[in-house]
N, C-alpha and C positions, 0 to 999 in steps of 0.2 A: 145869238143870232143864227139863223138858218144858213146853210151853205148857199152860195150864190155864184153866178158866172163872174169871170173876171176877164179883163182885156189881155189878149195875147201880147199886145204892144207894150204892156207894163212888166213883162217878165224880164229879168236881168240876166246877163251872161258875162262871164269874165274868164280870161285866159291868164295863166300864170306866166310871168316873164322869165324865160329860161336863162336870161342873163343876170337876173336878180331873183333867185328863188324866194318865194314868200311874198313877192310883190304881184298884185293882181291888177290887170288892166281891163276896163269895162268896154264891151262892144256898145256902140252908140245905137240906141233904140229911141222910141218916143220919150221914155222917162230916164233911161240910163245914159251914162256918159255925158258929154257936153257938146253943144252945138247941134247941127243938123244930124238927124238919125240916118244911118245907112241900112241897118237891119230892119226888114219889114215882114219877114216870114220865118217861122221856125217849125220844125217837126221833130218830135221825140219818138224814136222807133225801136221798140223792143224786138229782139231776135231770139229765136229758140232753135235748139237742135234736139230732136227727139229720137229715141230708138224704138224699134219695133219689138214688142214683147209678146206677139201673137204666138199661140201654141195650138196644137190639135184640140186642146180643151177649151179654146176660145169659141168653139162652135161656129166658125165662120165670121166672127165679129173681130175687127181689127182692135188691137190693144197697143198702146204706146205709153212711154214715160218720158217726160222732159229730162234731158241729161245736161243741158248747158243753156244758160241764159246770158244774152248780151244786150247792149244798149248803145244806140248812136243818136246823135242829135244833129240836124242840119240847119244852118243859118243861111238865109238868103236875103238879098237886098241890093243896094247900090254901092259900087266901089267908091270910096271917098278918098280924094286926093287934093292936096293943097295946090292950087294952080300956080302960086308964086314960087314955092320951093320944090314941088314935085313929091313931097313927103306924103305917104299914105297915112290914113287914120291909124293911130298907134295900135289898137287891137287887131285891125286887119293886117297891119305890117307884121305883127308878131305871129299871127296865124299863117301868113304866107311863108315866113321864114321857118316856122315850125314844120310846115308841110314838106319842106325840102330836107329836113333832118332825117337821118336813117338810123336803124338799129336802136340801141338803148336810148340814144339821143332823141329819138322820135317821140318819146313819152314826156308829157308835161301835164300840169294840172289844169283842170277846167271846172267851173262851177256855175250854178244857175239857181235862181229863186223866183218864185211867183209872188205877186203882191200879197202882203200880209204875212209872208213866211218870216219866221224868226231865225231860221237856219238855212244855210246854203245846202244844196245837194252838190256834193263834191265828188269828182272823179280825179283822184290823186294822180292817176296815170291815164292819159288819153292820147290818141293819135289824131292828127289833123290831115285831111285830104281835101285839096281844093277842087271845086266844081268848075263848070264852064263859066266864062265871062263873055260879055259882048252886048250887042243891041243892034238895032237898025236905025234908019235915018232920023226918026223922031224919038228915040229912046235915050235914057241915061244908061251908062255902062252898068251891067249887072255884075254881081259877085256872089259866090257861095262857098261854103266850107262844110264838110261833114266831120264831126268829132265822134270818135268811137272810144268807148270806155274800155280800159284794159285792167281787169281786176274788179274788186268790189266797189260799191258806192258807199261813201261815208257822208258825214255832215259836219258843218262848222257853224258856230254862232255868227249871225250877221252883226257886225260891229257898227 
């Protein structure tokens, strides 16, 4: 079958529970998690640091080489909270708690997979930084988090 477009809403995202390493909690999207989905937008952003290698021999043409490659992913959507108990959605609660951790404790696993993937893209060490929340009179409360990879990307079989 030829390559084809797929729905962004069908990509899955999971955070590792820092209280139970090896346990993964899914962010609720259209297909992932359970109940009403909170995540409705994501963006995967590569980042590069390059060095200037221009010399007199470059004859006035700039030359560069990539020296470092980084990756981050931002999840955005609606903040999900149980009105009866006040409990946040489990994955959002973990992300918010993880964002408050510092130093070596600020690193935790994150993984994601597109529809049809047989392996997760795994960031064994990633940091979480919360974005702004809010809304106006006729809005639902927004929520966002940016996850930044620390170290290499690996893979794991989707079970």
